[in-house]
VMD Tcl script that draws the C-alpha trace (Angstrom):
set ca {
  {29.52 128.90 100.78}
  {32.00 130.57 98.08}
  {35.32 129.18 97.87}
  {36.57 129.03 94.74}
  {34.11 131.03 92.49}
  {35.17 134.19 94.11}
  {36.41 137.79 92.78}
  {39.86 135.89 93.26}
  {38.70 133.25 90.29}
  {37.07 136.72 88.03}
  {40.62 138.45 88.64}
  {42.27 135.61 87.53}
  {40.05 135.77 84.51}
  {40.87 139.87 83.80}
  {44.36 138.27 84.19}
  {44.22 136.17 81.49}
  {42.37 138.16 79.30}
  {44.87 141.04 79.58}
  {47.61 138.63 78.92}
  {46.00 137.40 75.74}
  {44.74 140.57 74.56}
  {49.00 141.92 74.80}
  {49.87 138.88 72.81}
  {47.61 140.09 69.88}
  {46.23 136.86 68.67}
  {45.59 136.26 65.60}
  {43.24 133.72 66.26}
  {40.32 136.88 67.78}
  {42.26 139.38 65.71}
  {41.51 139.38 62.11}
  {41.40 142.84 60.23}
  {39.08 144.45 63.06}
  {38.59 148.07 63.57}
  {39.42 149.67 66.59}
  {35.89 150.31 67.97}
  {34.94 146.45 66.77}
  {37.96 145.62 68.94}
  {36.58 147.67 72.32}
  {33.40 145.99 71.43}
  {34.95 142.85 72.07}
  {36.39 143.54 75.09}
  {33.74 145.34 76.33}
  {31.90 141.93 75.97}
  {34.77 139.50 77.25}
  {35.09 141.56 80.36}
  {31.26 141.70 80.95}
  {30.40 138.16 80.75}
  {33.66 137.45 82.84}
  {32.08 139.57 85.49}
  {28.79 138.43 85.48}
  {29.52 134.72 84.84}
  {29.54 133.55 88.13}
  {27.53 136.55 89.64}
  {25.00 134.29 90.98}
  {26.55 131.00 92.33}
  {24.71 128.44 94.66}
  {26.10 124.90 94.32}
  {22.60 123.68 95.56}
  {20.88 125.04 92.20}
  {21.02 124.13 88.67}
  {20.29 127.25 87.20}
  {23.71 129.61 88.21}
  {24.23 130.17 84.92}
  {20.84 131.46 83.78}
  {20.37 133.37 87.22}
  {23.56 135.06 85.87}
  {22.69 136.23 82.93}
  {19.21 137.27 84.19}
  {21.23 139.72 86.37}
  {23.48 141.17 83.87}
  {19.70 141.54 81.67}
  {18.60 143.31 84.65}
  {21.86 145.43 84.77}
  {22.18 146.38 81.35}
  {18.45 147.93 81.42}
  {18.99 149.77 84.17}
  {22.38 151.34 82.56}
  {20.35 151.51 79.39}
  {17.34 153.38 81.34}
  {19.54 156.11 82.40}
  {21.10 157.10 79.12}
  {24.19 155.05 79.08}
  {24.94 154.15 74.91}
  {27.12 151.51 73.60}
  {28.14 153.58 70.42}
  {28.20 152.43 66.78}
  {27.29 148.74 67.90}
  {23.75 146.93 67.59}
  {23.28 146.63 71.33}
  {21.30 144.10 71.21}
  {23.09 141.81 69.25}
  {25.89 142.70 72.33}
  {24.05 141.79 74.79}
  {22.93 138.67 73.32}
  {26.91 137.91 72.74}
  {26.95 138.29 76.25}
  {24.07 136.38 77.46}
  {25.01 133.32 75.31}
  {28.99 133.71 76.66}
  {27.66 133.35 80.28}
  {25.21 130.55 79.40}
  {27.80 129.33 77.98}
  {29.71 128.38 80.86}
  {26.87 126.05 82.09}
  {28.87 123.21 80.08}
  {31.72 124.79 78.40}
  {31.13 122.54 75.34}
  {31.95 125.24 72.01}
  {35.15 123.91 70.75}
  {33.14 123.62 66.96}
  {32.21 127.53 67.77}
  {33.60 130.05 64.87}
  {33.41 132.53 67.72}
  {37.11 132.28 68.58}
  {36.13 135.14 71.53}
  {33.97 132.20 73.32}
  {36.19 129.66 73.18}
  {38.76 131.73 74.70}
  {36.25 133.46 77.10}
  {35.25 129.44 78.02}
  {39.23 128.25 77.99}
  {39.95 131.15 80.75}
  {37.17 130.27 83.15}
  {38.27 126.48 82.67}
  {42.13 127.42 83.19}
  {42.58 125.66 86.13}
  {42.37 122.24 84.47}
  {45.61 123.05 83.38}
  {47.60 124.47 86.32}
  {50.19 122.73 88.04}
  {49.12 119.77 90.68}
  {48.99 121.90 93.81}
  {47.18 124.90 92.11}
  {44.79 122.42 90.99}
  {44.64 120.63 94.14}
  {43.66 123.76 96.09}
  {40.70 124.37 93.48}
  {39.47 120.78 93.91}
  {39.29 121.35 97.91}
  {37.46 124.83 97.17}
  {34.79 123.08 94.83}
  {34.56 120.28 97.30}
  {33.37 122.64 100.09}
  {31.16 124.23 98.14}
  {29.63 121.29 97.72}
  {29.97 120.38 101.05}
  {25.97 119.43 101.23}
  {26.30 116.90 99.01}
  {27.39 112.79 99.90}
  {30.81 112.24 99.54}
  {30.64 109.33 97.37}
  {27.46 110.89 95.37}
  {29.91 114.12 94.86}
  {32.94 111.71 93.81}
  {30.77 109.80 91.13}
  {29.09 113.31 90.10}
  {32.86 114.98 90.02}
  {34.61 112.03 87.76}
  {31.35 112.02 85.26}
  {31.92 115.70 84.41}
  {36.25 115.47 84.41}
  {35.48 112.41 82.30}
  {33.25 114.45 80.11}
  {36.30 116.57 79.11}
  {38.82 113.84 79.31}
  {37.05 111.91 76.58}
  {36.66 115.10 74.33}
  {39.07 115.45 71.73}
  {40.50 119.00 73.61}
  {40.10 120.01 76.79}
  {40.90 123.98 75.59}
  {39.56 124.66 72.09}
  {41.43 128.12 71.76}
  {45.09 127.44 70.14}
  {47.10 129.53 72.54}
  {45.36 127.99 75.91}
  {45.48 124.73 73.90}
  {48.83 125.03 73.23}
  {49.89 126.32 76.70}
  {48.18 124.01 78.96}
  {47.27 120.53 76.81}
}
mol new
graphics top color blue
foreach p $ca { graphics top sphere $p radius 0.5 }
foreach p [lrange $ca 0 end-1] q [lrange $ca 1 end] { graphics top cylinder $p $q radius 0.2 }
display resetview
């Protein structure tokens, strides 16, 4: 059933996040403590790992279901005594859930949260790839939605892509925007 939304997609996202971290981006890393950087890193990693954890092309609630799975995971981890040090756990937990849910529409260009913008741009980075890579992605997405009539699929896919094209920017995190737009 999964063709694109696989572990390969998640690993590719981790690679982009590592690359952006190595750049030590001013867009995200205003003067914050080493502890805060670790917290942000954990938030991005958990959101990346869980954002497509539940994926059923016939469902309209994949993001909500993935967020619920993340909540169950966190509850289990906390119940066995694992703690996040020096952080308001519920605030961080809610931020990860918000990141996962934001993948439903990818509309946060006006968000003040640069890490959220970075996360969503990394998730959508395939839209900035070379034609052959994008074509491969499009074919995998079609396979995930093979149960949908071709004409209806093409109409809905065109609507989704048009929404991205009519926006001011497809990518809202400056380094990704510069690289891909």
